[in-house]
Each structure stands twice: as structure tokens, then as C-alpha cells.
C-alpha positions as CSV (number, residue, x, y, z in Angstrom):
1,E,7.6,-19.0,-19.5
2,G,11.3,-18.7,-20.2
3,K,14.0,-18.4,-16.7
4,G,14.4,-15.4,-15.8
5,K,11.9,-13.6,-17.6
6,K,8.9,-12.0,-15.0
7,R,4.9,-11.9,-16.3
8,N,3.6,-8.6,-17.3
9,P,1.4,-7.9,-14.8
10,L,-0.8,-6.2,-17.1
11,H,-1.3,-9.4,-18.9
12,D,-4.4,-9.6,-16.6
13,F,-6.3,-6.7,-17.7
14,R,-8.3,-5.4,-20.2
15,K,-6.9,-1.2,-21.4
16,T,-9.7,1.9,-22.0
17,G,-7.7,4.8,-23.2
18,E,-8.5,7.9,-22.1
19,L,-11.7,7.0,-19.8
20,M,-11.8,7.1,-16.3
21,L,-15.5,5.9,-14.1
22,I,-16.9,8.3,-11.7
23,K,-18.3,6.8,-8.8
24,V,-22.0,7.7,-8.0
25,N,-22.9,5.3,-5.5
26,K,-21.2,6.5,-3.4
27,T,-20.4,2.9,-1.5
28,L,-18.4,2.4,-3.8
29,E,-14.4,2.7,-2.7
30,V,-11.1,4.1,-4.9
31,K,-7.2,4.4,-2.8
32,T,-5.5,7.6,-5.3
33,K,-0.8,7.1,-4.6
34,L,1.6,8.4,-6.5
35,L,3.1,5.7,-8.7
36,N,5.9,5.6,-11.9
37,T,4.3,3.1,-13.9
38,T,1.3,1.5,-14.9
39,E,2.5,-2.6,-14.6
40,Q,3.1,-1.2,-11.1
41,C,-0.3,-0.1,-10.0
42,A,-1.4,-3.4,-11.8
43,K,0.6,-5.6,-9.4
44,R,-1.0,-3.6,-6.7
45,C,-4.3,-4.1,-7.9
46,S,-4.1,-8.6,-8.9
47,R,-2.5,-7.9,-5.4
48,N,-5.0,-5.5,-3.7
49,K,-1.3,-4.6,-1.5
50,G,-2.7,-1.8,0.7
51,L,-6.6,-1.5,0.1
52,S,-9.3,-2.4,2.5
53,F,-11.4,-4.0,-0.9
54,T,-11.1,-5.9,-3.8
55,C,-9.7,-4.4,-6.6
56,K,-11.4,-4.7,-9.7
57,A,-9.8,-2.2,-12.3
58,F,-7.9,1.2,-12.0
59,A,-7.0,4.0,-14.1
60,Y,-3.2,5.7,-14.7
61,D,-3.5,9.3,-14.5
62,R,-0.7,9.8,-17.0
63,V,0.4,13.9,-16.4
64,T,0.2,13.4,-12.8
65,K,1.9,9.8,-12.0
66,R,-1.7,8.4,-9.4
67,C,-3.1,5.4,-9.8
68,H,-6.6,5.8,-9.0
69,W,-7.8,1.5,-7.8
70,L,-10.5,0.9,-8.2
71,S,-14.1,-1.0,-5.7
72,F,-15.7,-1.2,-9.6
73,N,-15.2,-1.5,-12.7
74,S,-17.4,-0.5,-16.4
75,L,-20.1,-2.9,-15.4
76,T,-21.3,-2.0,-11.8
77,N,-24.1,-0.4,-11.2
78,G,-23.4,3.5,-9.7
79,V,-20.6,3.9,-12.2
80,R,-20.4,6.7,-15.3
81,K,-18.3,6.8,-17.5
82,K,-15.9,9.6,-18.6
83,Q,-14.3,10.3,-21.2
84,D,-10.7,11.6,-20.5
85,H,-7.4,12.6,-22.6
86,A,-5.2,12.2,-18.9
87,F,-6.7,8.8,-17.9
88,D,-6.0,5.3,-19.1
89,L,-8.7,2.6,-17.6
90,Y,-7.4,-0.9,-17.0
91,E,-10.3,-3.3,-16.0
92,K,-9.7,-7.0,-14.7
93,K,-10.5,-9.1,-16.8
94,D,-11.9,-11.6,-14.9
95,Y,-14.9,-9.2,-13.6
96,V,-15.3,-7.8,-17.3
97,R,-15.0,-11.2,-19.1
98,N,-18.5,-12.5,-20.4
99,C,-17.4,-16.1,-21.0
100,I,-17.0,-19.0,-18.5
101,I,-13.5,-20.9,-19.2
102,G,-12.8,-24.6,-18.1
103,K,-15.7,-25.2,-15.4
104,G,-16.3,-21.9,-14.6
105,A,-15.4,-21.5,-10.4
106,D,-13.3,-19.2,-11.3
107,Y,-16.1,-16.9,-13.2
108,K,-16.6,-13.7,-11.8
109,G,-18.3,-12.1,-15.3
110,T,-22.4,-11.2,-15.2
111,I,-23.9,-13.4,-17.4
112,S,-26.9,-15.1,-15.4
113,V,-28.6,-16.8,-18.2
114,T,-28.1,-19.1,-20.4
115,R,-28.0,-18.5,-25.0
116,S,-32.1,-19.1,-24.8
117,G,-33.1,-16.9,-21.3
118,I,-33.1,-19.0,-18.6
119,Q,-31.7,-18.3,-15.6
120,C,-28.8,-20.3,-14.3
121,Q,-28.4,-22.5,-11.3
122,A,-26.8,-20.7,-8.4
123,W,-23.6,-22.0,-7.7
124,N,-24.7,-23.3,-4.6
125,S,-28.0,-25.1,-5.1
126,M,-28.1,-28.6,-6.4
127,I,-32.3,-27.8,-7.7
128,P,-33.1,-28.6,-10.0
129,H,-29.5,-30.0,-11.1
130,E,-27.1,-31.8,-9.3
131,H,-23.7,-31.2,-9.6
């Protein structure tokens, strides 16, 4: 990246247009605020700025210019998807990506079995294999 160029904070998110997530599980957290751009929403989500939870996604209401930061994403149990023309959903790629990059130390996806269906070894376990 060249000097003076700022990285677009939306690069870390997967966008799904006209979709909102509804929490069925009441323990899941949401925070909202008026913000002018999706880039501002993405930056705050990435930094967890002013949030009491780890932001995994945000939905931007294009009509009211309101950002809804979410402690969950579309893969979380207790969440329902809802078509809504006012919203665009942005989910952190780290939490919806089902592949391992490099050694997988930063993997936050949901896959816990091998391609052949064998349960994966926990990262903190030395059994059955040492690291």
C-alpha cells in the first residue's frame, strides 16, 4: 500500500445487502448509534471502540444512518435472518470464514471436524498429537 493511502475498514467484512439479524437469544448484545458512513461503523467494530462486547458484525440502516453493532453473526445460535430493504449486513470475515490461513492461529470460524469427519484436536491439547 502506498504512502498516505488509508486502508478501507470495510475490507475485513463480508457484505450482505438487504439483510438484518434478529437475536432470539436475549443474552446476545447490540449497540446502536447514528453514524454517517459504513466505513465509520466498520472502524468502530474492528476496534471494539465504545463496545462492551467483541463486535462480530454490524448492520447499517441506510434510511436513518444508524449503525447496529452486533456481538453475534449469522452463524451464531439464537439468531434469525430477516430480509429488510433498509439494512445492509456486514460480518467480520474472520468469524464467517471457514478456512484456515497459514498455521490457523487466528482462526475464529466454526469448522471443528476434518474433511473426513474426524473431530479436530483442541488447540490446548497435546493428545493425540504434540504440536
